[in-house]
C-alpha positions as YAML, in Angstrom:
chain: A
units: angstrom
residues:
- id: 1
  name: UNK
  ca: [-33.84, -7.47, 2.18]
- id: 2
  name: UNK
  ca: [-34.38, -5.18, -0.75]
- id: 3
  name: UNK
  ca: [-30.88, -3.71, -0.85]
- id: 4
  name: UNK
  ca: [-27.36, -5.02, -0.20]
- id: 5
  name: UNK
  ca: [-25.65, -4.19, 3.12]
- id: 6
  name: UNK
  ca: [-22.02, -3.27, 3.51]
- id: 7
  name: UNK
  ca: [-19.61, -2.75, 6.39]
- id: 8
  name: UNK
  ca: [-16.21, -1.05, 6.47]
- id: 9
  name: UNK
  ca: [-13.35, -1.41, 8.95]
- id: 10
  name: UNK
  ca: [-9.83, -0.03, 9.28]
- id: 11
  name: UNK
  ca: [-6.72, -1.61, 10.85]
- id: 12
  name: UNK
  ca: [-3.20, -0.28, 11.38]
- id: 13
  name: UNK
  ca: [-0.31, -2.26, 9.87]
- id: 14
  name: UNK
  ca: [2.64, -1.84, 12.25]
- id: 15
  name: UNK
  ca: [4.32, 1.34, 13.46]
- id: 16
  name: UNK
  ca: [4.58, 4.65, 11.63]
- id: 17
  name: UNK
  ca: [7.95, 5.11, 9.98]
- id: 18
  name: UNK
  ca: [9.49, 8.55, 10.65]
- id: 19
  name: UNK
  ca: [13.03, 9.39, 9.60]
- id: 20
  name: UNK
  ca: [14.91, 12.32, 8.04]
- id: 21
  name: UNK
  ca: [11.88, 14.62, 8.15]
- id: 22
  name: UNK
  ca: [9.62, 12.20, 6.24]
- id: 23
  name: UNK
  ca: [7.02, 9.81, 7.66]
- id: 24
  name: UNK
  ca: [4.52, 7.21, 6.49]
- id: 25
  name: UNK
  ca: [1.93, 4.97, 8.10]
- id: 26
  name: UNK
  ca: [0.18, 1.95, 6.55]
- id: 27
  name: UNK
  ca: [-3.41, 0.83, 7.12]
- id: 28
  name: UNK
  ca: [-5.77, -1.81, 5.73]
- id: 29
  name: UNK
  ca: [-9.33, -0.80, 4.85]
- id: 30
  name: UNK
  ca: [-11.78, -3.67, 4.30]
- id: 31
  name: UNK
  ca: [-15.27, -3.42, 2.79]
- id: 32
  name: UNK
  ca: [-17.53, -6.46, 3.30]
- id: 33
  name: UNK
  ca: [-20.94, -7.28, 1.89]
- id: 34
  name: UNK
  ca: [-22.81, -8.27, 5.07]
- id: 35
  name: UNK
  ca: [-26.16, -8.79, 3.37]
- id: 36
  name: UNK
  ca: [-27.78, -11.47, 1.21]
- id: 37
  name: UNK
  ca: [-27.81, -9.48, -2.07]
- id: 38
  name: UNK
  ca: [-24.91, -8.61, -4.39]
- id: 39
  name: UNK
  ca: [-24.29, -4.96, -5.09]
- id: 40
  name: UNK
  ca: [-21.98, -1.96, -4.99]
- id: 41
  name: UNK
  ca: [-20.98, -0.30, -1.73]
- id: 42
  name: UNK
  ca: [-21.04, 3.42, -1.12]
- id: 43
  name: UNK
  ca: [-17.80, 5.39, -1.42]
- id: 44
  name: UNK
  ca: [-15.24, 5.06, 1.39]
- id: 45
  name: UNK
  ca: [-13.55, 8.27, 2.52]
- id: 46
  name: UNK
  ca: [-10.39, 8.35, 4.67]
- id: 47
  name: UNK
  ca: [-9.53, 11.22, 7.02]
- id: 48
  name: UNK
  ca: [-6.06, 11.03, 8.62]
- id: 49
  name: UNK
  ca: [-5.12, 12.90, 11.79]
- id: 50
  name: UNK
  ca: [-1.50, 13.44, 12.84]
- id: 51
  name: UNK
  ca: [0.35, 14.67, 15.95]
- id: 52
  name: UNK
  ca: [1.84, 18.15, 16.36]
- id: 53
  name: UNK
  ca: [4.81, 18.76, 14.07]
- id: 54
  name: UNK
  ca: [3.55, 16.37, 11.37]
- id: 55
  name: UNK
  ca: [1.92, 17.26, 8.04]
- id: 56
  name: UNK
  ca: [0.03, 15.00, 5.61]
- id: 57
  name: UNK
  ca: [1.32, 15.56, 2.07]
- id: 58
  name: UNK
  ca: [0.14, 12.45, 0.25]
- id: 59
  name: UNK
  ca: [-1.63, 9.12, 0.22]
- id: 60
  name: UNK
  ca: [-1.74, 5.98, -1.88]
- id: 61
  name: UNK
  ca: [-4.40, 3.28, -2.20]
- id: 62
  name: UNK
  ca: [-3.06, -0.08, -3.41]
- id: 63
  name: UNK
  ca: [0.09, 1.73, -4.57]
- id: 64
  name: UNK
  ca: [-1.70, 4.41, -6.62]
- id: 65
  name: UNK
  ca: [-1.42, 8.05, -5.58]
- id: 66
  name: UNK
  ca: [-4.76, 9.66, -4.64]
- id: 67
  name: UNK
  ca: [-5.66, 13.32, -4.20]
- id: 68
  name: UNK
  ca: [-5.85, 14.58, -0.59]
- id: 69
  name: UNK
  ca: [-8.40, 17.40, -0.49]
- id: 70
  name: UNK
  ca: [-9.43, 19.30, 2.63]
- id: 71
  name: UNK
  ca: [-7.72, 16.65, 4.78]
- id: 72
  name: UNK
  ca: [-9.51, 13.62, 3.26]
- id: 73
  name: UNK
  ca: [-9.23, 11.28, 0.30]
- id: 74
  name: UNK
  ca: [-11.34, 8.59, -1.38]
- id: 75
  name: UNK
  ca: [-10.27, 4.99, -0.83]
- id: 76
  name: UNK
  ca: [-12.86, 3.66, -3.30]
- id: 77
  name: UNK
  ca: [-15.86, 5.13, -5.11]
- id: 78
  name: UNK
  ca: [-17.62, 1.87, -4.22]
- id: 79
  name: UNK
  ca: [-16.85, -1.79, -4.77]
- id: 80
  name: UNK
  ca: [-19.01, -4.55, -6.30]
- id: 81
  name: UNK
  ca: [-19.27, -7.50, -3.89]
- id: 82
  name: UNK
  ca: [-21.26, -10.74, -3.68]
- id: 83
  name: UNK
  ca: [-22.89, -11.63, -0.32]
- id: 84
  name: UNK
  ca: [-20.18, -12.43, 2.25]
- id: 85
  name: UNK
  ca: [-17.39, -11.20, -0.06]
- id: 86
  name: UNK
  ca: [-14.76, -8.70, 1.12]
- id: 87
  name: UNK
  ca: [-12.27, -6.41, -0.60]
- id: 88
  name: UNK
  ca: [-9.24, -5.01, 1.25]
- id: 89
  name: UNK
  ca: [-7.30, -1.90, 0.28]
- id: 90
  name: UNK
  ca: [-3.76, -1.02, 1.42]
- id: 91
  name: UNK
  ca: [-3.65, 2.66, 2.36]
- id: 92
  name: UNK
  ca: [-0.36, 4.50, 2.97]
- id: 93
  name: UNK
  ca: [-0.54, 8.03, 4.35]
- id: 94
  name: UNK
  ca: [2.68, 10.06, 4.21]
- id: 95
  name: UNK
  ca: [4.11, 13.47, 4.85]
- id: 96
  name: UNK
  ca: [6.81, 15.51, 6.48]
- id: 97
  name: UNK
  ca: [7.66, 16.43, 10.07]
- id: 98
  name: UNK
  ca: [9.53, 19.13, 11.94]
- id: 99
  name: UNK
  ca: [11.46, 17.49, 14.83]
- id: 100
  name: UNK
  ca: [11.47, 20.79, 16.75]
- id: 101
  name: UNK
  ca: [7.65, 20.74, 16.96]
- id: 102
  name: UNK
  ca: [7.17, 17.04, 17.76]
- id: 103
  name: UNK
  ca: [5.78, 16.21, 21.20]
- id: 104
  name: UNK
  ca: [7.10, 12.84, 22.34]
- id: 105
  name: UNK
  ca: [3.94, 11.98, 24.30]
- id: 106
  name: UNK
  ca: [1.78, 12.52, 21.20]
- id: 107
  name: UNK
  ca: [3.77, 10.21, 18.90]
- id: 108
  name: UNK
  ca: [4.32, 7.37, 21.40]
- id: 109
  name: UNK
  ca: [0.68, 6.92, 22.46]
- id: 110
  name: UNK
  ca: [-2.73, 6.90, 20.80]
- id: 111
  name: UNK
  ca: [-5.64, 8.95, 22.11]
- id: 112
  name: UNK
  ca: [-7.69, 7.01, 24.65]
- id: 113
  name: UNK
  ca: [-4.88, 4.69, 25.77]
- id: 114
  name: UNK
  ca: [-5.32, 3.78, 29.40]
- id: 115
  name: UNK
  ca: [-3.23, 6.01, 31.69]
- id: 116
  name: UNK
  ca: [-2.33, 8.43, 28.86]
- id: 117
  name: UNK
  ca: [-3.71, 11.96, 28.97]
- id: 118
  name: UNK
  ca: [-2.07, 13.60, 25.96]
- id: 119
  name: UNK
  ca: [-1.58, 10.83, 23.40]
- id: 120
  name: UNK
  ca: [-2.64, 11.42, 19.82]
- id: 121
  name: UNK
  ca: [-0.79, 9.01, 17.55]
- id: 122
  name: UNK
  ca: [-1.40, 8.68, 13.84]
- id: 123
  name: UNK
  ca: [-5.18, 8.22, 13.98]
- id: 124
  name: UNK
  ca: [-6.91, 7.46, 10.75]
- id: 125
  name: UNK
  ca: [-10.63, 7.04, 10.24]
- id: 126
  name: UNK
  ca: [-12.86, 5.95, 7.37]
- id: 127
  name: UNK
  ca: [-16.52, 6.64, 6.67]
- id: 128
  name: UNK
  ca: [-19.01, 4.93, 4.39]
- id: 129
  name: UNK
  ca: [-22.71, 5.74, 4.11]
- id: 130
  name: UNK
  ca: [-24.83, 2.85, 5.37]
- id: 131
  name: UNK
  ca: [-22.00, 1.15, 7.32]
- id: 132
  name: UNK
  ca: [-23.92, -1.88, 8.65]
- id: 133
  name: UNK
  ca: [-21.66, -2.58, 11.65]
- id: 134
  name: UNK
  ca: [-21.38, 1.03, 12.86]
- id: 135
  name: UNK
  ca: [-18.36, 3.26, 13.36]
- id: 136
  name: UNK
  ca: [-16.73, 1.32, 16.22]
- id: 137
  name: UNK
  ca: [-14.12, -0.29, 13.96]
- id: 138
  name: UNK
  ca: [-13.59, 2.59, 11.53]
- id: 139
  name: UNK
  ca: [-10.57, 4.21, 13.20]
- id: 140
  name: UNK
  ca: [-7.08, 2.81, 13.52]
- id: 141
  name: UNK
  ca: [-4.15, 4.41, 15.31]
- id: 142
  name: UNK
  ca: [-0.44, 3.74, 15.20]
- id: 143
  name: UNK
  ca: [2.60, 5.28, 16.86]
- id: 144
  name: UNK
  ca: [6.28, 5.70, 16.03]
- id: 145
  name: UNK
  ca: [8.96, 3.32, 17.28]
- id: 146
  name: UNK
  ca: [9.85, 4.04, 20.90]
- id: 147
  name: UNK
  ca: [13.59, 4.49, 20.25]
- id: 148
  name: UNK
  ca: [15.45, 7.35, 18.56]
- id: 149
  name: UNK
  ca: [17.16, 6.70, 15.22]
- id: 150
  name: UNK
  ca: [20.72, 7.78, 14.46]
- id: 151
  name: UNK
  ca: [22.99, 7.86, 11.42]
- id: 152
  name: UNK
  ca: [26.79, 8.11, 11.39]
- id: 153
  name: UNK
  ca: [28.77, 9.62, 8.53]
- id: 154
  name: UNK
  ca: [32.57, 9.78, 8.15]
- id: 155
  name: UNK
  ca: [34.28, 12.15, 5.73]
- id: 156
  name: UNK
  ca: [37.95, 12.73, 4.94]
- id: 157
  name: UNK
  ca: [39.19, 16.23, 5.80]
- id: 158
  name: UNK
  ca: [41.84, 16.91, 3.20]
- id: 159
  name: UNK
  ca: [44.68, 14.62, 2.14]
- id: 160
  name: UNK
  ca: [46.82, 12.34, 4.27]
- id: 161
  name: UNK
  ca: [50.23, 13.71, 5.28]
- id: 162
  name: UNK
  ca: [53.38, 11.59, 5.22]
- id: 163
  name: UNK
  ca: [56.66, 13.15, 6.36]
- id: 164
  name: UNK
  ca: [59.86, 11.50, 7.65]
- id: 165
  name: UNK
  ca: [58.28, 8.07, 8.01]
- id: 166
  name: UNK
  ca: [55.24, 9.35, 9.91]
- id: 167
  name: UNK
  ca: [51.77, 9.89, 8.55]
- id: 168
  name: UNK
  ca: [48.49, 11.43, 9.65]
- id: 169
  name: UNK
  ca: [45.03, 11.75, 8.24]
- id: 170
  name: UNK
  ca: [42.05, 13.79, 9.47]
- id: 171
  name: UNK
  ca: [38.40, 12.79, 9.30]
- id: 172
  name: UNK
  ca: [35.12, 14.37, 10.32]
- id: 173
  name: UNK
  ca: [32.61, 12.04, 12.03]
- id: 174
  name: UNK
  ca: [29.02, 13.29, 12.26]
- id: 175
  name: UNK
  ca: [26.25, 11.63, 14.30]
- id: 176
  name: UNK
  ca: [22.74, 12.76, 13.32]
- id: 177
  name: UNK
  ca: [19.44, 12.03, 15.01]
- id: 178
  name: UNK
  ca: [17.28, 11.19, 11.97]
- id: 179
  name: UNK
  ca: [14.15, 10.24, 13.91]
- id: 180
  name: UNK
  ca: [11.47, 12.09, 15.86]
- id: 181
  name: UNK
  ca: [12.55, 11.29, 19.43]
- id: 182
  name: UNK
  ca: [15.40, 12.86, 21.37]
- id: 183
  name: UNK
  ca: [17.98, 10.50, 22.77]
- id: 184
  name: UNK
  ca: [21.59, 9.47, 23.09]
- id: 185
  name: UNK
  ca: [23.29, 7.52, 20.32]
- id: 186
  name: UNK
  ca: [25.30, 4.38, 20.91]
- id: 187
  name: UNK
  ca: [29.05, 4.80, 21.20]
- id: 188
  name: UNK
  ca: [30.83, 5.50, 17.92]
- id: 189
  name: UNK
  ca: [34.14, 3.71, 17.41]
- id: 190
  name: UNK
  ca: [36.66, 4.27, 14.62]
- id: 191
  name: UNK
  ca: [38.97, 1.47, 13.54]
- id: 192
  name: UNK
  ca: [41.79, 2.68, 11.26]
- id: 193
  name: UNK
  ca: [43.11, 0.20, 8.74]
...
């Protein structure tokens, strides 16, 4: 060999988190020197793809914010590696979502899943010139949790009234679906004390 060889792969790290109109999804990108010579890899570029209703607004690599331009960002400009050595990067892609535009089938399933015709998921692919093991392991996909998320808030409505040995107090209880999936909340119980 007259030049080093490098491979890149991408893996999803759990489910996408989507709540209160904000979402994020975490991935691991690994560059490996697959050759017998030390050297510097080519740049690795990440291109996220999201379901309907979701927008990419930012990304971080190893905790540092990176610029997203024309739908892509650079994970690394290249990494120096000895033969057989690997370097992994933690990539977090984030953004906002509009629950009214979210299609449940697109966020619960990834494209290509067996028996699923309209899945999309949070697909995320990387490219690197000269990738020695091909593109077969360059895309990772994750989905949101399969259950809706709810929040309960209780607020006092005015002051308590006490007249002739009797009292009353009014409260407003609000249940909000903070996630991306429609559903029914658990029962809400109030225990006065």
